[in-house]
DSSP file (Angstrom, degrees, kcal/mol; ACC not computed):
  #  RESIDUE AA STRUCTURE BP1 BP2  ACC     N-H-->O    O-->H-N    N-H-->O    O-->H-N    TCO  KAPPA ALPHA  PHI   PSI    X-CA   Y-CA   Z-CA
    1    1 A M              0   0    0      0, 0.0     2,-0.1     0, 0.0     0, 0.0   0.000 360.0 360.0 360.0 140.7  130.5  123.3  103.8
    2    2 A M        -     0   0    0      1,-0.1     2,-0.1     2,-0.1     0, 0.0  -0.411 360.0-114.1 -77.1 147.9  127.4  121.7  105.2
    3    3 A S     >  -     0   0    0     -2,-0.1     4,-2.3     1,-0.1     5,-0.2  -0.443  30.0-109.5 -77.4 161.9  125.4  123.3  108.0
    4    4 A S  H  > S+     0   0    0      1,-0.2     4,-2.2     2,-0.2     5,-0.2   0.803 116.2  55.8 -65.0 -29.7  125.3  121.6  111.4
    5    5 A I  H  > S+     0   0    0      2,-0.2     4,-2.2     1,-0.2    -1,-0.2   0.937 110.1  44.3 -67.7 -45.0  121.6  120.6  111.0
    6    6 A L  H  > S+     0   0    0      1,-0.2     4,-2.1     2,-0.2    -2,-0.2   0.907 113.2  51.7 -65.1 -40.4  122.2  118.8  107.7
    7    7 A L  H  X S+     0   0    0     -4,-2.3     4,-1.3     1,-0.2    -1,-0.2   0.909 110.3  48.6 -63.6 -42.6  125.3  117.2  109.1
    8    8 A A  H  X S+     0   0    0     -4,-2.2     4,-0.8     1,-0.2    -1,-0.2   0.882 113.1  47.4 -65.1 -39.3  123.5  115.9  112.2
    9    9 A A  H  < S+     0   0    0     -4,-2.2    -1,-0.2     1,-0.2    -2,-0.2   0.821 111.4  50.6 -74.2 -27.6  120.7  114.6  110.1
   10   10 A A  H  < S+     0   0    0     -4,-2.1    -1,-0.2     1,-0.2    -2,-0.2   0.758 105.1  57.5 -76.0 -25.7  123.0  112.9  107.6
   11   11 A S  H  < S+     0   0    0     -4,-1.3    -1,-0.2     1,-0.2    -2,-0.2   0.695 101.3  57.4 -83.4 -18.5  125.0  111.1  110.4
   12   12 A V  S  < S-     0   0    0     -4,-0.8     2,-0.2    -3,-0.2    -1,-0.2  -0.807  73.1-164.6-115.2  89.7  122.0  109.3  112.0
   13   13 A P        -     0   0    0      0, 0.0     2,-0.7     0, 0.0    -3,-0.1  -0.515   8.5-149.0 -74.8 139.0  120.3  107.1  109.4
   14   14 A V        +     0   0    0     -2,-0.2    64,-0.1    61,-0.0    65,-0.1  -0.931  20.1 177.0-108.9 110.3  116.8  105.9  110.4
   15   15 A T        -     0   0    0     -2,-0.7     2,-0.1    63,-0.1    60,-0.0  -0.962  24.9-130.0-115.7 126.0  116.1  102.5  109.0
   16   16 A P        -     0   0    0      0, 0.0     2,-0.4     0, 0.0    59,-0.0  -0.444  15.6-133.4 -75.3 147.3  112.8  100.8  109.9
   17   17 A V        -     0   0    0     -2,-0.1     5,-0.2     1,-0.0     2,-0.1  -0.819  33.4-100.4 -98.3 139.4  112.8   97.2  111.1
   18   18 A W        +     0   0    0     -2,-0.4    -1,-0.0     4,-0.1     3,-0.0  -0.371  54.0 157.5 -63.0 135.9  110.3   94.9  109.5
   19   19 A S    >>  -     0   0    0     -2,-0.1     4,-1.7     1,-0.0     3,-0.5  -0.913  58.9 -96.5-144.4 168.3  107.2   94.2  111.6
   20   20 A P  H 3> S+     0   0    0      0, 0.0     4,-2.2     0, 0.0     5,-0.1   0.784 123.8  60.1 -61.4 -24.4  103.7   93.1  110.8
   21   21 A T  H 3> S+     0   0    0      2,-0.2     4,-2.1     1,-0.2     5,-0.2   0.908 103.7  49.5 -66.4 -40.3  102.7   96.8  110.9
   22   22 A V  H <> S+     0   0    0     -3,-0.5     4,-2.4     1,-0.2     5,-0.2   0.914 111.3  49.3 -61.9 -43.2  105.1   97.5  108.0
   23   23 A G  H  X S+     0   0    0     -4,-1.7     4,-2.1     1,-0.2    -2,-0.2   0.868 110.3  50.1 -64.5 -37.6  103.6   94.5  106.1
   24   24 A I  H  X S+     0   0    0     -4,-2.2     4,-2.6     2,-0.2    -1,-0.2   0.883 110.4  50.7 -68.2 -35.4  100.0   95.7  106.7
   25   25 A I  H  X S+     0   0    0     -4,-2.1     4,-2.4     2,-0.2    -2,-0.2   0.941 113.4  44.4 -65.0 -47.3  100.9   99.3  105.5
   26   26 A I  H  X S+     0   0    0     -4,-2.4     4,-1.8     1,-0.2    44,-0.2   0.897 115.9  47.5 -68.0 -37.9  102.5   98.0  102.3
   27   27 A S  H  X S+     0   0    0     -4,-2.1     4,-2.2    -5,-0.2    -1,-0.2   0.924 111.3  50.3 -64.4 -46.3   99.7   95.6  101.6
   28   28 A A  H  X S+     0   0    0     -4,-2.6     4,-2.3     1,-0.2    -2,-0.2   0.907 110.1  49.4 -63.6 -42.1   97.0   98.2  102.3
   29   29 A S  H  X S+     0   0    0     -4,-2.4     4,-2.3     1,-0.2    -1,-0.2   0.867 109.9  52.7 -69.4 -32.1   98.7  100.7   99.9
   30   30 A S  H  X S+     0   0    0     -4,-1.8     4,-2.0    -5,-0.2    -1,-0.2   0.888 109.9  48.0 -65.1 -39.4   98.9   98.0   97.2
   31   31 A V  H  X S+     0   0    0     -4,-2.2     4,-2.3     2,-0.2    -2,-0.2   0.882 110.2  51.5 -68.1 -37.9   95.3   97.2   97.5
   32   32 A V  H  X S+     0   0    0     -4,-2.3     4,-1.8     2,-0.2    -2,-0.2   0.947 110.8  47.9 -62.5 -47.8   94.3  100.9   97.4
   33   33 A V  H  X S+     0   0    0     -4,-2.3     4,-1.4     1,-0.2    -2,-0.2   0.923 110.4  53.0 -62.6 -40.4   96.3  101.4   94.2
   34   34 A L  H  X S+     0   0    0     -4,-2.0     4,-0.8     1,-0.2     3,-0.5   0.900 106.4  52.7 -55.3 -45.0   94.7   98.3   92.7
   35   35 A L  H >< S+     0   0    0     -4,-2.3     3,-0.5     1,-0.2     4,-0.4   0.836 106.3  54.1 -63.0 -33.1   91.3   99.7   93.5
   36   36 A F  H >< S+     0   0    0     -4,-1.8     3,-0.9     1,-0.2     4,-0.3   0.810 101.5  58.7 -69.3 -29.4   92.2  102.9   91.6
   37   37 A T  H >< S+     0   0    0     -4,-1.4     3,-0.8    -3,-0.5     6,-0.2   0.680  88.6  73.9 -78.5 -15.2   93.2  100.9   88.5
   38   38 A F  T << S+     0   0    0     -4,-0.8    -1,-0.2    -3,-0.5    -2,-0.2   0.809  96.0  51.2 -59.6 -29.8   89.7   99.4   88.3
   39   39 A A  T <  S+     0   0    0     -3,-0.9     2,-0.3    -4,-0.4    -1,-0.2   0.642  91.8  94.4 -86.1 -13.9   88.5  102.8   87.1
   40   40 A L    <   -     0   0    0     -3,-0.8     3,-0.2    -4,-0.3     4,-0.1  -0.619  61.2-155.5 -84.4 137.6   91.2  103.1   84.3
   41   41 A K  S >  S+     0   0    0     -2,-0.3     3,-1.6     1,-0.2    -1,-0.1   0.863  93.6  58.0 -75.2 -37.2   90.3  101.9   80.8
   42   42 A S  G >  S+     0   0    0      1,-0.3     3,-1.1     2,-0.2    -1,-0.2   0.633  90.7  73.1 -69.1 -13.9   93.9  101.2   79.9
   43   43 A A  G 3  S+     0   0    0      1,-0.3    12,-3.0    -6,-0.2    15,-0.3   0.580  90.9  57.7 -77.3  -7.3   94.2   98.8   82.8
   44   44 A K  G <  S+     0   0    0     -3,-1.6     2,-0.4    10,-0.2    -1,-0.3   0.191  78.3 110.4-106.8  16.0   92.1   96.3   80.9
   45   45 A V  S <  S+     0   0    0     -3,-1.1    13,-0.2    10,-0.1    10,-0.1  -0.801  70.4  20.6 -92.2 129.8   94.4   96.0   77.8
   46   46 A G  S    S-     0   0    0     -2,-0.4     2,-0.1     9,-0.1    -3,-0.0  -0.517 112.5 -14.1 109.4-178.9   96.1   92.7   77.5
   47   47 A P  S    S-     0   0    0      0, 0.0     9,-2.8     0, 0.0     2,-0.1  -0.380  74.3-126.7 -58.4 131.7   95.5   89.3   78.9
   48   48 A G  B     -A   55   0A   0      7,-0.3     7,-0.2     8,-0.1    -4,-0.1  -0.350  12.0-112.7 -85.2 159.9   93.1   89.4   81.8
   49   49 A M        -     0   0    0      5,-2.0     5,-0.1     3,-0.5    -1,-0.1  -0.619  28.8-122.5 -83.2 150.2   93.3   88.1   85.3
   50   50 A P  S    S+     0   0    0      0, 0.0    -1,-0.1     0, 0.0    -2,-0.0   0.834 102.0  16.6 -62.9 -35.3   91.0   85.2   86.1
   51   51 A I  S    S+     0   0    0      3,-0.1    -3,-0.0     1,-0.0    -2,-0.0   0.780 114.8  65.6-108.5 -38.1   89.1   86.8   88.9
   52   52 A L  S    S-     0   0    0      2,-0.1     2,-1.5     1,-0.1    -3,-0.5  -0.602  78.7-123.5 -93.7 150.3   89.8   90.6   88.8
   53   53 A P  S    S+     0   0    0      0, 0.0     2,-0.3     0, 0.0    -1,-0.1  -0.299  84.3  90.2 -82.6  54.6   88.6   92.9   86.1
   54   54 A V  S    S-     0   0    0     -2,-1.5    -5,-2.0    -5,-0.1   -10,-0.2  -0.981  78.1-110.3-145.5 151.9   92.1   94.1   85.4
   55   55 A S  B  >  -A   48   0A   0    -12,-3.0     4,-2.5    -2,-0.3    -7,-0.3  -0.308  31.2-106.7 -82.6 170.9   94.8   92.8   83.0
   56   56 A V  H  > S+     0   0    0     -9,-2.8     4,-2.6     1,-0.2     5,-0.2   0.933 120.6  46.2 -64.4 -47.8   98.0   91.1   84.0
   57   57 A P  H  > S+     0   0    0      0, 0.0     4,-2.3     0, 0.0    -1,-0.2   0.860 112.8  51.6 -64.5 -33.2  100.2   94.1   83.2
   58   58 A G  H  > S+     0   0    0    -15,-0.3     4,-2.5   -13,-0.2    -2,-0.2   0.906 110.7  48.5 -62.3 -42.2   97.8   96.4   85.0
   59   59 A F  H  X S+     0   0    0     -4,-2.5     4,-2.6     2,-0.2     5,-0.2   0.930 112.4  47.1 -67.0 -44.1   97.9   94.2   88.1
   60   60 A I  H  X S+     0   0    0     -4,-2.6     4,-2.2     1,-0.2    -1,-0.2   0.906 114.0  48.1 -61.6 -41.3  101.7   94.0   88.1
   61   61 A G  H  X S+     0   0    0     -4,-2.3     4,-3.0    -5,-0.2     5,-0.2   0.909 111.5  50.6 -65.7 -40.9  102.0   97.7   87.7
   62   62 A A  H  X S+     0   0    0     -4,-2.5     4,-2.4     1,-0.2    -2,-0.2   0.914 111.6  46.4 -61.3 -44.4   99.5   98.4   90.4
   63   63 A M  H  X S+     0   0    0     -4,-2.6     4,-2.2     2,-0.2    -1,-0.2   0.909 113.0  50.4 -62.5 -42.0  101.3   96.1   92.8
   64   64 A A  H  X S+     0   0    0     -4,-2.2     4,-2.1     1,-0.2    -2,-0.2   0.955 114.0  43.8 -62.0 -51.8  104.7   97.7   92.0
   65   65 A F  H  X S+     0   0    0     -4,-3.0     4,-2.4     1,-0.2    -1,-0.2   0.830 110.6  55.9 -65.6 -32.1  103.4  101.2   92.5
   66   66 A G  H  X S+     0   0    0     -4,-2.4     4,-2.8    -5,-0.2    -1,-0.2   0.905 106.9  50.0 -62.7 -40.3  101.6  100.2   95.7
   67   67 A H  H  X S+     0   0    0     -4,-2.2     4,-2.8     2,-0.2     5,-0.2   0.918 110.1  50.4 -63.6 -44.4  104.9   98.9   97.1
   68   68 A V  H  X S+     0   0    0     -4,-2.1     4,-1.9     1,-0.2    -2,-0.2   0.939 113.7  44.8 -64.0 -42.6  106.6  102.2   96.2
   69   69 A I  H  X S+     0   0    0     -4,-2.4     4,-2.2     1,-0.2    -2,-0.2   0.930 112.9  52.1 -61.7 -43.6  103.8  104.2   97.9
   70   70 A G  H  X S+     0   0    0     -4,-2.8     4,-2.4     1,-0.2    -2,-0.2   0.875 107.9  50.6 -61.7 -40.0  103.9  101.9  100.9
   71   71 A I  H  X S+     0   0    0     -4,-2.8     4,-2.7     2,-0.2    -1,-0.2   0.877 109.4  51.9 -64.3 -38.6  107.6  102.3  101.3
   72   72 A G  H  X S+     0   0    0     -4,-1.9     4,-2.4    -5,-0.2    -2,-0.2   0.911 110.0  47.6 -58.8 -44.4  107.2  105.9  101.2
   73   73 A I  H  X S+     0   0    0     -4,-2.2     4,-2.4     2,-0.2     5,-0.2   0.923 113.1  48.7 -65.3 -43.4  104.6  105.8  103.9
   74   74 A V  H  X S+     0   0    0     -4,-2.4     4,-2.2     1,-0.2    -2,-0.2   0.929 113.8  46.2 -64.4 -45.1  106.8  103.5  106.1
   75   75 A L  H  X S+     0   0    0     -4,-2.7     4,-2.0     1,-0.2    -1,-0.2   0.913 113.7  48.8 -67.8 -38.5  109.9  105.7  105.7
   76   76 A G  H  X S+     0   0    0     -4,-2.4     4,-1.3    -5,-0.2    -2,-0.2   0.894 112.5  47.2 -68.9 -37.5  107.9  108.9  106.4
   77   77 A L  H  <>S+     0   0    0     -4,-2.4     5,-2.2     1,-0.2     6,-1.1   0.837 112.3  51.8 -69.9 -33.5  106.3  107.4  109.5
   78   78 A T  H ><5S+     0   0    0     -4,-2.2     3,-0.6    -5,-0.2    -2,-0.2   0.871 107.3  51.7 -69.3 -36.8  109.7  106.2  110.6
   79   79 A N  H 3<5S+     0   0    0     -4,-2.0    -2,-0.2     1,-0.2    -1,-0.2   0.784 111.3  46.3 -73.5 -26.8  111.2  109.6  110.2
   80   80 A I  T 3<5S-     0   0    0     -4,-1.3    -1,-0.2    -5,-0.1    -2,-0.2   0.420 117.1-113.5 -95.1   1.8  108.6  111.3  112.3
   81   81 A G  T < 5S+     0   0    0     -3,-0.6    -3,-0.2    -4,-0.3    -2,-0.1   0.652  83.6 116.6  83.2  18.0  108.8  108.6  115.0
   82   82 A R      <       0   0    0     -5,-2.2    -4,-0.2    -6,-0.2    -5,-0.1   0.546 360.0 360.0 -91.1 -12.5  105.4  107.0  114.6
   83   83 A L              0   0    0     -6,-1.1    -5,-0.2    -9,-0.1    -1,-0.1   0.349 360.0 360.0-125.9 360.0  106.6  103.6  113.5
């Protein structure tokens, strides 16, 4: 049997509504992860991007991981009531 605290938390789902703040958080986290990939040697293996010193697979991976980190930040801020 579930305790009453877990039952209360499970019955009220908190879902964030998209806003420009959510977009800025996800974009900023994607850029930060992309900046971290500039230091990796394996991020430069494969066909390169025309402007950035990173490969196409490294860029796609950085953007995907940045979105995952950004979603975590948005959900965390929503759960504590800051967003």
